[in-house]
C-alpha beads as a LAMMPS data file, in Angstrom:
LAMMPS data file: protein, C-alpha beads

32 atoms
31 bonds

1 atom types
1 bond types

-500.0 500.0 xlo xhi
-500.0 500.0 ylo yhi
-500.0 500.0 zlo zhi

Masses

1 110.0

Atoms # bond

1 1 1 -234.655 67.576 -437.239
2 1 1 -232.192 64.953 -438.480
3 1 1 -230.513 65.164 -441.841
4 1 1 -231.364 62.573 -444.488
5 1 1 -227.705 61.520 -444.789
6 1 1 -225.614 61.695 -441.653
7 1 1 -222.281 60.546 -440.252
8 1 1 -222.527 57.523 -437.993
9 1 1 -221.108 57.517 -434.475
10 1 1 -220.045 54.950 -431.930
11 1 1 -220.130 51.252 -432.783
12 1 1 -222.111 51.850 -435.994
13 1 1 -219.087 53.665 -437.437
14 1 1 -217.156 50.363 -437.417
15 1 1 -219.464 49.109 -440.165
16 1 1 -220.328 52.231 -442.138
17 1 1 -219.189 55.853 -442.199
18 1 1 -222.481 57.272 -443.468
19 1 1 -226.126 56.325 -442.939
20 1 1 -229.474 57.431 -444.304
21 1 1 -232.590 58.400 -442.386
22 1 1 -235.636 57.868 -444.603
23 1 1 -238.251 58.700 -441.963
24 1 1 -238.839 62.404 -441.417
25 1 1 -242.550 62.317 -440.649
26 1 1 -245.867 60.819 -441.686
27 1 1 -249.215 61.793 -443.212
28 1 1 -250.391 62.989 -439.810
29 1 1 -247.476 65.472 -439.571
30 1 1 -245.691 63.487 -436.878
31 1 1 -241.985 64.240 -436.582
32 1 1 -239.573 61.436 -435.757

Bonds

1 1 1 2
2 1 2 3
3 1 3 4
4 1 4 5
5 1 5 6
6 1 6 7
7 1 7 8
8 1 8 9
9 1 9 10
10 1 10 11
11 1 11 12
12 1 12 13
13 1 13 14
14 1 14 15
15 1 15 16
16 1 16 17
17 1 17 18
18 1 18 19
19 1 19 20
20 1 20 21
21 1 21 22
22 1 22 23
23 1 23 24
24 1 24 25
25 1 25 26
26 1 26 27
27 1 27 28
28 1 28 29
29 1 29 30
30 1 30 31
31 1 31 32
């Protein structure tokens, strides 16, 4: 499972050091 706030890697790090992952699942208990 991914953390809500994580350190970016690769080319994304050029723009931002940290990112947020808001999607951790859904009403049907899917895991992304």
